[in-house]
N, C-alpha and C positions, 0 to 999 in steps of 0.2 A: 427207272423212268416210271411216271404215273400213268396208269392208263385211263382213258376218259370213259366216263359213265354217265347216267342218267342221275342228275340231282333231284331228289323229290322236294316239293315245295309242301311244306306242312304248316299247320297252326297249332297253337296251343292245346285246342281241343282234341287234336289229334296224339294225345300223349300216349296212347297205347301202341301207336305205330312207332312213336319215337322210341318207347322203351324197347321195343321187338328190334328195331335197328341197332341200339348201343347193346342189347343182349346178344346180339348176333356178331360183335365186333366191328361193328360200322361207325364211321365219323359223321357226325351230325352238329351242325353249327345251332347254337342256342343264344337266344337274348338271355341276359342277366340283370343284375342290379348295377352292373358298371358297364362295360362294353359286351358286344357279342364275343363268344368262344368257341373253339372247335373242341368237342367233347368225344371222349372214348371212355369206355368203361375199363377201370382198372383190373377187372377180371379178364380182360382181353389185351394184356400188355404188349403182345405181340404185334398189335398194330400201331404200336408206338413209332415204329421205324417208317411207316407210310405216312404218320402225323408228321413227322420231322422232314419228309421229303416234300410234302404238301405245302408245308410253312417255308421251305428253303432254310429250314434249320442247320446252321454247320457246327455251332459250340456245343458243349456238353451241359449246358445249364438245363436242370430239371424242370418239367413242366408243373404247374401247380396242380395240387388234389383238392377238388372241391366235395365236402362232405354234407351231410344232411343231418348230423348230431355230433355232438359233443363226445358220445360213446365212441363214435367211429374215429375222431381225433385221439382218443385213447388207444385205440386200437393200432394206430398209426405212427403214434409219436411218443417220445418220453419227455414229458412235462416236468420242467422245474416248477417252484413255487411262484416264480414271476411269470412263468409262460401261461399257468392256470389263471392267474388274474387278468393277464392281457386276453386270454380266451373268454373269459367271463365278462369281460368289459365290451369286448369289441366283436364278438361273434354271437349271432350272424352279422356280417356287415362288409365294408368296403375295404377290409384289409386282409392281406395274406401275411401269415406268419411262418417265417423258417425257423425252424426247431429239429432237435436231435431226433432221429427216426428210430422206430422199436425195433426190436429184432424180429426177424421173419419178414419184414417188408421187401419184396423184390427189387433187386439193386437196379433193374431196368427202370423202375419208377422215379428213382432219385439220381440216375446216371451214374450209379457208382458211389455217389458221396455219402457221407455218414448224416447228411441232413435231410429235411423234407419240408417242402413248402405247402401249407394247408390254408384253405379258405373255407367258411361257410357263409353261402351268399344269403342275402336279405331278401329273398324272393320266394315268398310261399310255393309258388309253380315249381321252380327248380328245385326246392327242398323236396317236394313230393315227388317228382319225377326221379331224383337219387335214390330216394326209397324205394320207389318201384322197381328200379334197376338192380336194387339189391347190393350194389357196390359203389363207392364212391368213384369220381370221374376224374379223369385227367383233362383239363380244359385251359390252355394257353388261349390268348386272345386271337381272334380270328382275322390274321392279317399275315401278309407275306413278311418274314422278318425284315425289320428294318422300314417296315411302311406303316402308314396310318392304321390304327386299329378300326376295325368296321364297326359302326355304331347302328346298322340297320340290315335287314337282310339283303337288301338290294346292293349295298356295299360288300357283303360277304359273296354275293353271287357273282360280283366283278372280280373277285380274287379266285373264287372256287368253283364256279359252275362247271359241272363235268367231272370235278376231282374229288368231290366227297359225295357221300349217300344222300344226305338230307340237310335242309335248312328249315328252322321253324322260322316263320315269318314275323315280322314286328320290327321294334326299334328297342335299343338298350334303354334302361332308365337314367344312365349318366353317361356323360361323353368324355370321361376318363377312366383308365385302368384302376384297378385297386392300389392302395399303397400296398409297398412290400417292406416289411420289417425283419431283419434278420436278428434272431434272439438267440442265436445257437451257441453264442459266448456271452462274457459278463456284459460286455458294453452292446447297448442296441444301437444297430446299423440300419439307416434307411437305405434300401437297395434300390427303390423307385419311389419317386414322388407320386401323391394320388390325393382322394378326397381327405384323408386324415394325415394331420402333420406330425412329425417325429415329437414336436414340444408337446401336442395334445395327449400322445400315446404315453410320454414321460410323466405327464400331469397326472393320467389316469392311476398310475401306480402310486401316487401319493394320496389319493383319496382313502378317507377312513376305512371304508369297507374293504379296500383292497391292501390294506397295511397290518402287520402284526408287529407289535411294540413290546420289548422285553423290559419289564421294568424290575428296579432291584434298589434297595437303601439299608443302611444300617438304622440303628437306634436314633441318630442325629438326623437323618432324612425320612424316618418313617411317616411323620405327618404329610409332608410334602408328597411322598410317594402315593399316599391314599388320596390326597385331595386331586393329583394329577390324573390317577386310575379312574376316578368318576369323571374328570374333565374329558378322557380319551375315548370313555363309553359314550358320553354325549357327542363328540365329534366323529363319532362312528368307528373307532379303531378296534382292532381285536387286540386284547392284552393278554401276556402272560407273567404273573406276578412270581418272582423268585425269593421275595421275601425281602426284608424281615417282615414279620407279622405281629410286631408288638414293639412297645418301647423299652424292653429289657436290652440292656447292653449286650452289643455282640460284635464281632469283627467283620468290618465291610466286605473285606475279601470272600467270605462264605457265602454273601449273597452276590456280589458284583460279577465274579468269575463265571458261575454257571450262566447268567444273563448274557455277559460279553461272548461266552462260547456258543450259545444259542444263536447270535447274530453273525459269528464268524460261519458257522456251519450252514447258515441259511435257513434255520428253524424260525427266526424271528427276521424282520426286515431291518428294525433299528432298534437300539436301545437307548433308555434314559435311566440313569443312575444317581444316587444321591448318598452323601454322607455328610458329617457336620460342616466341612469347608468344602467339600467335593474333590480336595485333592488326592486323598488316598484312594477314592474311587476310581479318579481317572488314572492313576499310575497303575493300578491293579487291571483295569480294563486294558491298556496299551500293552500289557504283557501277552497279550492273546492275539495269536497270528491272524492279520487281515483286519485288525480293530484300529479305527483311526478316532480315537476319544476327544472331544474337544471339552475343555473346562471351562464354562462360560458364565459370565456374570451380568451381562446386559444383553440387549434384544440385537443392537447393531452388530456384535461379534458372532451372535447366533446365526445370523445371516451370511455372514463373511465366511464362517467356518463350513458351511455348507456349499457357498457358491466357489471357494477356492481350495477347499480340502475335502469335499465330498465326505465329510464326517459320518461316521455310522452309529457312534455311540454319542450321547450328550451327557456330560457330568455337571452337577449344580450343587451348591452348598446350602442344606437345610437351615444353616445358622447365620449365612451371611447375604442373602437376598429377600425380599419380601415376597410373599405368596402372590402378589399381583403380577410382580415381575417374573417369576418361574412361570406362571403360566404364560405370559407373553413370549418368554424366551421359547419354551415348549411349542408354542402354535407357530411362530416363526420359523424355527427350525424344522418343524415337520413339513411347512408348506414350502420350503425353498429348494429349488432343483440346483444340482451341480452344473456350474458354468459350461464345463467341457472345454473352455479355452485350452490351447494347446500347452501353454506355459504351465497351467495348473496340473493339467494329466500328465506331463512329463514330471513333475514334483512328486507327484503321488506314486508314479511308476518307480521313481529311484527309491522310496521309500519301502515299497514292496520289493525290490532287488535288496535292500539292506537287510531286511527281514530274512531272506534266502540266505545270506551271507551268514546270517547269525544262528542258523538251524544245525 
């Protein structure tokens, strides 16, 4: 049973008092860049049971953790290369990202799960508050579970007057909660819709500054590799060049295999490879676990192999297509998202199952 108490009405200029309450393990309702939230310090995790009781929270979904810096994120989470890109692009902002938790994070923070939900608010006052508290905040939306999120201090008090220690008066900056994206597995999942769409999130991963491309070629594709490397730099992509580094004759497998391996292991996001016809390069790449290499000679096929096959390596022939076509194919392939249609995902999953049978 929640005991009644006096709820202090505070203002943003009362930050020292807000810090004092949070450092003492109290619950304070705070405005944010999305909706109002009920905050406790992660350093007083014992307060979480009362927070759940106040919100009438019955399930075991963990509350989101608000941080003031990316270094705090690194202390709480094990970030993949893709996670780092999402954090870099969308934080601070109205996105909550579910990622794998770091060792040492109290299991009560995550409700015993192996994942943690993290957000960095785009609100200088709130960022400063978290810094002064000295710890991240657990901060779910300020509402009774299943009811409308509070967007003003008046709405907070209608729910929680006498049940929490304080409320900072004012209104939230948005009228919707943050978008929640689960990035803890290979496929991004939109857990809760918000100001940022899942499609926008996926597109951000395609932007040059967020992708690392593995390049490889034999002597028959060397010239095109060098031309494309310059184009990729102009488009803002990071490039790792696996060779060859001259037009001297060499075996395509010696350059293509390590490039495909880098994509398979997640050290590069995608790969573009060349040989004279592209055939030998594509056969080599497709011997690497997890690689879906498409041999492409025209722009339309470049788009389809991303839409339908989610190809992660592109093979082209340095002696069979023009330079202009090569550049157009590369740009189209890099810019196209996988459709995620059920039939296409099913077929990709079957290919992955075949790979396991052959191990």
